[in-house]
N, C-alpha and C positions, 0 to 999 in steps of 0.2 A: 141252037142247042147248047147246053152247058157242057163243061169239059169233065164232069164227073158222072159216070153212068148211074150210080145209086141216086144222086140228086135228080138227074134227068128222069129216071123211072118214077120216083116219088112225085115229082112235079106234075107228071102226066096222070098217075093213078089218083092223086089227091086233089085234082082240080075241083071236085065237088065240095071238099072241105074249104078250099080257098074262098069259095063263094059264100060260105056261112060266116066268115069273119067280118064283124061290124065294128067300125071305129067307135061308135057310141057305146057299145057294150064294153069294149076294152077300157075306154076312158072312165065309164061309170064304176067299174070294178076298182080301178086305180084310185079314184077319188074316195070311194067307200073305205078302202084301206088307209088312205092318207088321213082320213078324219079320225082314225083310232090312234091316239098318241102311243108311240113306241120308242121312248129313249132307250139307249143301250142300258141293259140290266133291268129294264121295265117293259119287256115285250109281251107280257102275259096276256093282255087283252087282245092284241092283234093276233097272237098265236092261237087263242081260243076261237077267234073268228075263222082263221084258216082251217083249224081242225073241223069246225062245223061245215065249212065249204067242202073239205075232203069227204066228209060223210055224205053230203048232198050229191056230190059228183059220183060217188059209188066206188071210191078207191078202197082197197083192202088193207088189212094190217096197220090200221091208223094208230099212231102213238104220239103222245105229248110228253117229252122227257123233262127232267129236272132243270135243264138248261133253257127251257122254253122253246126247244126245237120241236117242230111238228113233222111227222113222217106219214106218207101215204104211198101205197104200193099198187103197181100193176104187175101181176105175176107173183111168184113165190120168192120171198126174201132169201130162201136157201139156194136159189139158183147159182150156178157157177159163174154166170155172167150177169153183172148188174150195171145198168147205166144210171148214174146219179144226175138228177136235175135239181138245182138249188137256187134259192134267192134269199137274201138276208132280210129279216123283218125290221131291224132297228134303224132309227134315224138319229141325227146329232142333236135334235131339238128337245128341250125339256118339256115336261108334262104341261106346263102352263102356257106354252106357245100358242098364239092365235093361228089356227090352221085354216083360216078363211081362204077360199079359192077365188081367183080372179081370171076372167076370160078376156083375152085381147087378140082379136083376129084368129089366127091359126095357132095361138099359144094359150096354154093354161098355166097359171102361176099358183104355187102353193108350196109351203115348206115340206120337204120330204117327198114331194110328188114323184119326182124322177128318181130319187135316190132314197128308198128303193121301193116305194109303193107300187110303181109301175112294174118293176121286176117281179114282185110277188103276184100282181094281177096276171102277168103273162104266165107265171108258173101255174096258176089256177086254170087259165084258159087252155094251156097245153094239156093239163091233166084231164080236163073236161072233154077235150077233143079226142085224146088218145084212148080214153077208157072204153070207147066203142069200137076200137080196132083190135085185131088179133096180133099177138106178139110172136116172133119166131120161137121155136122150141128152145128151152134152156136159157132164155133171156128174161130178166125182170127189170122194171124201171122203178126207182125210188125217187119220189118227189119230196124234197126237204125244204121247209121254210125255217131257216136257222137264225139264231140270235147272235148278238155280240160281234158284229163285223166292224162297227164303227169305234172310233176313239180308243178308250182303254179297255174295250171288250177283248182285245188281244186275240181275236179269231177263235175264242173258246167255244163258240157255238159249232162252227164247222169242224173244229177238232173233235168234239163229241160225236158229230155225225160220222166222221171218218173212222172213229173207233167203233161205232155201233154197227155200221153197214159194211158187211163183208163182200169180197169179190167184186169190187168196183173196177170195171175195165175201161170206163170212160166217164168223164164228168163234164157237165155243161153248167156253168154258173151264169145267172142272168142278172145284169145290171140295167136299170131302166133307160139311161141316156147314153149308152155306149154303141149305138147303131153305127155300123161301118167299121168298127175296130174289133180286132180279134186279139185278145190278150192271151198269149201262150207262155209267158214268163212272169214269175213273181219276184219282185225285188226284195232284198233283205232289209228289214226295218227293226230298229231297236228304239225303245222309248225309256227314258230315264226320268225319275223324280229326284231332283237335287235340292237338298234342304240345308239351310244354315241356321246356327244358333249362336247367340251372344248373350252377355250379361244384361244388356239393355239399361234403361233408366230414364230419367227426366231429360227432355230435349234441351233445357236450359241449365239445370243444375249439374247434369252429368255429361255435358257436351265434351266430346273427345273420346268417349267410350266406344268400343266396337259396336257396330250396328249390323244386325243380321241382314237388313235390307241393303245398306250401303255395300256390305261385302258381297251380297248376291249380285247386285247390279254391276259392280266392278268385274266380277267373274263373268257375268253375261256379256258385258261389253267385249271382253277378250274372246268369247266364243264367236261373236259376230265378225271378228277379224281373222278367223281361221280360213285358210285357203284350202280348198278341196279339189280333187281332180274332176275334170269334165269327162274324162274317159279312163276308167269306168265312171259313169255318172254317179256322183255322190253329193248328198245335200244334208243340211241341218236346218232346224227351225225351233225357236223357242215359242211354244204355242200358248202356254199359260204361265202366269206369274202371280204370286200373292204373298202376303205376310203382314206383320205388324198388327197393332190393335188400336192405335189412336195417332192423330196427327202430331201430337206433342210428346210422343214417347219414342225413345230410341228402341228400335225393334229388337225383340228377343228371338224372333223366328221369322223365316221367310222361305219360300220354295219356288221352284220353276219346273216346268215339264219340257223336256227336250226330245225332239223327234229326229232320229238319224236314219238316213236311207242310202242305199247303194245297190247298183246292179251287181256288185262284187262283194261276196261275204268277207273276203280278206280286206278289202278297202274299208268296209264298215267296221271291222274289228280294229283296224288301225285308227280310224277316226274316234272310236270309243276310247281307245287307249290315250289319245291326245286329250280327250275330255278329262280323263282321270288325272293326267299330268297337270292340267290346269287346276284341278281341285287341290292337288298337293301344293301347288305354287301359292294358292290363295289362302290355304288353311294356316291359322296361327293359333297360339295358345288362347287368344281371346275370341276367336271365331272358328267354330267347328263346322264341318261339312259331312253330310251323309248322302250316299248315292244308292238309290233303289231302282232296280230294273222292273218296270211296270208293263213292258210290252216287248215281245220278241217274235217277229214274223219271219219265218225262214224263207230262204230263196229256193227257187226251183224253176224248171222250164222243160218244155219239149221242143224239138227242132221245128224250124219253120216249114219243113217238108214232111212233118208227121202226118199220118193219115187223118187224124182228127182236125188238124189245122186245115188240111186240104178240103175236108167236108165243110168246115165253117166258111172258108173263102168261097167255095162253090155255091153254098146256100145264099151268100150275099150277091154273087154274080147272077143268080136266078132272079133276084129282084132289081137287077140293074145297077148294083153298086160294086165298086172295086175296093175290096177290104184292105185295110192297113193293119200291119202287125205291130203289137205293142207289148210292153212290159209294165207292170204296175203292182200295187199292193191291194190285193183282194182276198176273198175267201179261197181262191184257187191256190194261194201260196201254200196252204197246209197240204192240199191234195198233191200238188206238184212236188213238194218236198218229200212226200211219201212215195213218189214214183208213179202216181196215178195220172194218166194222160188227161189233161184238163184244158178247157178254154173258157174264157169269159166273153160273153156276147151281149148285145143290147137290143132294145126294142124301138127306140126312136132317138131323135136329136133333142138336145136341151141345153140348159146352161144354168149358171149361178148355183151350182150344187153347194149345199151346206150354208146357203143364205136364205133369208126369209123370202126373197123374190126369185127363188128357184122356179124354173119353168120347163115345160116339155112342148115339143111341136106335135100337133095332133095329126097332120096329114100322113106321116109315115107309119102310123100305128098298125094298120092292117097288114101292110107289107112287112113290117118288122116282126109281127107275130108269125106271119107265113114263113119267113126265113128261119125262125126258131123251130117251127114244126118240121120243116125239111131237115134241119140239122139234127134234131132229136131223132126223127124217124130214120135218118141215114145212119146215125150212130147205133141205133138198136139193131139195124140190119147188118152192121159191119163189125161189131165186136166179136 
């Protein structure tokens, strides 16, 4: 027996549901979604597919907002207790990416398959299953397929969801390849676009003039020498860099994108201040810098002994897994920062996320969806 009575009860009552879960159906839905390109800011076609699926399932109060978020409800949106279940639609891959699928034993490879086509597929299967069950009085469930989780999306999709959906008492965020891990804390993230400008000129005739690229790479080299604390864990990464217009021109402009993260808001602010000090150090009358904040993900968390965390761990125990507790940067950051109890959970194992050879493991799929059903069902009964 499990150590949580609500999970135990549901595991017994819903055994008939467990028998209906089929690995092939879960995988087919994930691949169907994966084949619809959905770069951040261009999620509309995948959102339209999800909206059609919500209608076919029989959800109520279906909406598709200006952010490309899609909402479907079980129960009345005006209920005083709402459980939010979400999964992000977008991927890191541009529209022209070859989305071909490759099978290799118990693995299936495909860009964006695990992150997060599988998460959205699980969202649809949860909705399809729960639509036929009765809810406790005064409780509603909002299923949200949201945009803009990746890259420079700045979590704007889930921000809009949190603003639109009232009375959220618990939130469960689904990521495709996070099985066995329970994220109950969101780390603070700041993203900066740092640009340089200089007079430029001809590489031979004007040799010696300030170069926007030379200045930027010297600045970037100093960033790589910064020492940051391991506790609280704090990191930085230059993820994108560009500039100039020809090989034989002294560059007039250049830019980079810098990602700063920490489990501590204070440590993150201190690191950002050090970046600004470096900017001031490198700026000269011939070389100007501008710094633009292009991403700001707030931190937040719930305790490891929070009832929602216990439900999540217990649902994993039910499928024979010992769940690990994690902190990360996900849609849950926005919800946790607003004081909404939230966890991030997964469907299966996988790897190479954000790479063309991303893959998922197929054998855990049915058990992964089963643990999600138990967790969502328990949350509905416990809020």
